[in-house]
N, C-alpha and C positions, 0 to 999 in steps of 0.2 A: 612548710605547705604556706603558700599565698596564694591572695585572692585576684590580684590583677584585674579588680573592676573599675577601677578609677582611670589607670595608664596600662600601658600593654606591657610595659617594662618595669615599674614601679610601683611603689606604695602611695596612700595618701599620706600626706605628712602634716597633720594637725598643728605641730609646732612651726612651719613655716611662716616668715613673716608676711604681713598682707600689705597691699601697696602702701604707701605714706599718704596718699589721698584717700583712703579707706573712709572717715568720717565726712569727710566733704560729697563724697559719693552717695553713701548712706541718707545725708541730710537732702542732696539736691536731687537724688532721684527717687526719694522716698522709698529707699530698699527695706527698710525693716518689714514693710507690708509685704512684701515678696516673702522674704527669712518668714516671717508669721505663719503665711500661708502654708507654706512647705513644713513648718514645725509644727502646728497644732499645738502649740503648749509645751512642746517639749525644748527644754532650753541645750541638751544637746544636738537634738535634731536642729536648731537654730543655728547653732556655732559650726556645724558642717556645714550645711546652706551658706552661712557667709562665707566660710572657707573657700567653698567649692566656686561658688559665682565671682568672687573677688580674684582669686586666683586665675585667670584666664588660661585658656590653653594656647600656645604660640602654633600650631600647624594643624591644618585641615583634616590630615589623616587622625590625629590625635582627636581632634572633634567628633568625626565619623566613628570613631572606635565607643568612643561614650555613647553617641547616639544610639549606635546599633545594640548596643546593651539596653538602653533607657527603653528602645521599641519592644525588645523583650520582656521586660519589666512590665510594660505597658499592658501589653496580651496576656501576660501571665502574674496577674497582679498578684494573685489568691498565693501563689507557690512562695513570690519574692518576701511576702509579709510574713510567711511561716518560716523561711530560711533566717528573715531578721529576728522574729520571735526568739529562735533556739539559738542565736549568737547571744541575744540580750540575756536569756534564762543562763546561758553556759558562763557568761561573764559573772552575772548576778551570783548566782550558786556558790562559783569558787570564790567570793569574798566571802562568803556566809562560813565555808570552811574554814577558811584561815581566822576568822572570829572567834570562833569557837575552840580551834585548836592552839593552845599557847605552849610556847616554849622553842629554844631553838637549837637544844641539843640533836646530837646526830640522832637519835632514836627517836625523839619528838619530829623532827624533820622528816626521816624516813618515813613514818607512821600517815603525816601531813602530805606527803606527796603519792602515796599511796592511795590516800581517801581522794585526792583532786584528780590523780589521773584514773580512777575507776569511773568516777562523774562524767571526766571530760570523754571516756572510751565508750559510755552510754550515748553522750551527745554527738558524738561521732559517726558511730552508727546510724543514730536518726538522721544525721545530715546525709548521710551515703544513701541512707535510703530513700530520701528526696529526691536524689541526683539520679536513682536507677529509676525511679518511679516517673520523672520528669523529665529528663535529660533530652528527648526527642522531639519536645515541645520548644525548645529554644533552640536559637538559629544562631545568635552573635556569638564572635570569636571569644569575648572574654567569658561569657557564662558557658560555651561548649567546655573550653579548655579546664575551667573552675571544675565542672561535673567529671570529666575524663580524669584530672589527676584525683577527686575523690573517690572513684571507682577503681582506681589503678593501686594508690597508693592505700588505702583503708578496707581491702577486702577482708572476708570471713577468716581468712588462714592468721593474716598478720595480725587482725585484733583478740583470735583466739591467742594465739602465741602471748599477746601482751598480756592479757587476762591471767593466764596460766604463770607468766613471770611475777605479776603482781602479786598474786596468791603464794607463791613460794618466798618471796621477800617479806612475808607477814610472819616466815619461821615457826610456825607451828609447832615442828618436831626440835626445836634450837637451832642453834647458830654453830656453826664449825669456823673456825678462826684459827690460822698457823699464825707463828710469830717466831722470831730470833731471839736469842737472849744477848743481852747485852753487858755493858760492865756493870757490878753490882747486881747481876740478874735481873736487871729492867729490859722490859720486853720493845721489842724492836722490830719495822718492818711486819706490821701487821694487815694478814691478806684474808679478805672474806671467800671460802671455798663452799665451791658445790656440794650440799649434804645430800651423799648418795644412799641409797637403799638401805635398810636398816642390816639386812644379810650381807655379811662381808665388810660392812662398814667399820666404822672404830666405835659406833654404839652397839653392833655384833660382837664386837670383839671385847668389850668392856661385860657384855651379859653372856658371854660364851666363855667357852674354856680357853679360848686364847687371850692371855693375860700379859702380851707384849706391850699393850697400853695401861697408862694410869691414870686413875682419876682423884680428884678430892670433892668431898661433901663439905659444903658451909653449914656452918649451924645457922638452926633457926632466927637467933637472934644476933648472929653476928652482923649488924649493920656495916662495918668498916669492909666486912668480907664482900657483902653483897654489893656496896660502893667500889669498891676496887674492881668488880667482875663487870658491872657496868660501864666503867671508865674504859674497859679493855673489850667490851662488846661494842661499846661508842665507836672507839678507834677502830674497828674492825669493817664497820657497818658505814663509817665516815663517807668513802670514796662513793659507795652505794647512793647513799642519802643525797650526794650532793647531784649525782647524775640523774637520780630521779626529781630532784627538785628543777634542775634546768629542763628535763624534759615537760615539767608543768610550764614553766614561763614559757617553750616553745611553743606548746598548745595554747595555751593562754592567749599569747600573743596573736595567735592565728584568727581565735575567737574574735578577740580585740578589733583587729584589725580588718575581719569580716564585718563583724559590727558597724565600724565605722563607715566605711563604705557603702554598706548598702543603707546605712540612713540617707544619703544622697540620693538614692535611687526612691526609698519609701518616701522623701521629703517631695521629691517629683513627682510621685501618685498621689499625694497629698493636694498639691496645686494642681495638677491635671483633673482630678475627680471635682475638686472647687468650681473650676471653671466649665468643666462639662455640665454639672448642676445649672450653670447660668446659660447654658447655650453658646459659651463664648469660644470661637475658633483658636485651633493650635495649629503650629505645623513643624517639621523637622526642616530647619534654614539649609541653604547651601552655603558652606564656609569656602571660601575660594584664598587662593596664596595671596601673600603680598604680593603687593605690585601695582598693577592698575588700580583705579580706585573704581570698588564697585558696591553701590547699595542703592537696593529695589525691593520693593515687595508690595503686596495688595491687602487693603482690609487691615494692617497694622495697628492696635490700639494701644494703650496705655495700661499695663497690667496691674500698677499698682492702684491707678483711678479704679477700675472696674472690683477690686477687691476691696474697696471704701465704698461701695453703693449697691443699693441694692438690683438697680435696672442693667441693662447692658448697656454697652457704650458704644461710643461711633467709631467706627475703624477708618484708616485712610492710605490711600494710595501714595506712593513714593516711587521716584525714578530719576534716580542722582547719580547714575555712572558716570565714571571720567570727570565729576566734579570735586573739586579739592574743595571748594566754598558752598555751604548751602546755607543760604539767608530765606529765616520764615519771616513773614509780613503779613499784619491782618489788623483786624480793629481790638480795640481793648477789650479782654475777658473774651476772645472770642477760640482760646485752646492753642496760643501758640506757643507756650510754656510746656502744656501737655504733651503737645507732638514732639517739641524737643525732647520732653524725657523720655519718649516711648522709643526715641531713636537710639538712646544712650543705654536703657534696659534692655532692648533687643538683642543690642550689641553684644553686651555681657551675657545675657542668657543663651547667645549663639556659642560664645567663646568657651562658655564652660560643659558644653553638650547637652544642653536642654532644648527642650521645644519653646518656639516662640510666639508670642500672642499676633498672629496674622493669618491671613489665607495662605499666603507666601511671603518667604524672606531671602536675599542672599545678599552676601555682603562680604569683602575680602577681612581677611583677619587681621587684627590690628595689634600693635605694639603695647598699646595702653590706653585708659579712658579715664579723663580728667574732665573735669567741670569749673564753671565759676558762673553762679546764679547770683542773683540778687538776694541781699540778706538783710531782715530786719536792723533797725539802727540799733547801736552798741547803748545798751542801757546806762553801761557804766561809765559811758563818755570819756573813755581814757584815750580813743584813737577817732579823727574823723571818719565821716562816711567813704571818703576819697581816699585818705590814707589807708583805710580797712580794706579795700577793694585792690590798691594797688598791692599791699602787701601779700594779699591772696593769690595775686596773678604772677607776681616775682617768686611764688613760691612752686606754683604749677612750673612757671619755665624753668625753674630749675630742673624739675623734675619731667619735664616732655623730651619723649626721643622720635627721631624720624620715623612716620608711620606710627604715629601713635591718634587719637581724636581727642579735640576739645571742644565741649558745650559749653557755649556761650549765652545766659538767659540776662538780659537786661543789665549787661556788666557797665557800669559808669555811668549810670543815670543817677549818681548824687551831684554830679556836675551838670552843667549846661549842657543844652542840647548838642552847639558846635565844640566843645572842648570835650565831650563825652565822645564823639562820633570821629573825630580825630585821634584821640586815645587808641581806639578801637581799632581804626582803620589801620594805623602803624603796626599796632601789636599782630592784627590778624594778616597783615601783609608778610609779614617776615616770616609767620608761622607758617604759612601756607608755600610760601617759598624753600622753607625748609624741610617740605613732605607732611606736613600735618595735616588733617581734616579737621576742617573748622565748620561746625553748625551752628548758627547764632538766630 
């Protein structure tokens, strides 16, 4: 079973490598405020938010797929949170079962797997009930597909058969195992058999008149005999125990993945509710295919700024379609850095399928987002300020690709105005000619 809530044809990979400029982006764009608002103190939510935002989607249709799921989540937030809480409960309760059940013998593994599967069957019933009750309230492809899968694969007949099999595997009436005799009367080819009804079975033959079978009674104090019998039973049920263990791992992986992918949307709900409480506008942006440079919107504001102050912040309009270079000028402390930062954050939010902080926003999908912001003086004095800026720029150029976005904020101010302008002019000119969109 798969959730497919982050990608139409794949799973969220929490082990995926983040962009090499992750640290710089988090510092320059103040992204930890965004992640913190999504996480509300939950370190796991924070980590998923960080991964999802920084691992940008590359195709408009992939962004729209996630946007439609998020729109459903915003409209049915209570149901989505209930599903998330259920997935969290399933994973946490499974951990407690493993904590209390020790030993990895075949018998212990079988007993543990039965306990876990019984737990999971109850959780799957609850999840399917949510799907049945609320499926008609959702329209997105991702969630309607998930609900249809739950209804199709987890019907009462199927779950009833699973529960019956688990009860049978408790072996309340004994274990029937066949084996061959090998050299020295050693047992070979142990096979677990289905235990038939007593009438006409081996038990019936032993208790009845049919004496074609033979039995052996182990004395109560024969520890060696009981140990040998336990070993034979373990060899007989080993394969079943392994199969059941793998089944628990499969269902656990489903709940773990469902929890991880729903974490992103729960984080989005937390962020949306925070902004809505302040009366800040949000919108679903229009992601456009890579090609002609598109960048425009109304009322866009810096989300990280509004998350750090009590008052609402002022939004700005932007019309920079067909512009490969956007230069922001103005008085000192006039909001140039805030304006530039809002462009980068809006692009990142759009490309992870999030809403953006604006009345409207449209941009083409970019291959990557990099930043070169002014930094404080190096307290260790191991590098000069200009040397440090040039080193960061060298790193950026090594990782730039055609179609990337580069945000430059007061770069090369450590030297005099003439030299700094000349360095920046030459770098920007080459990058724009190479197909990189520059905002400075």
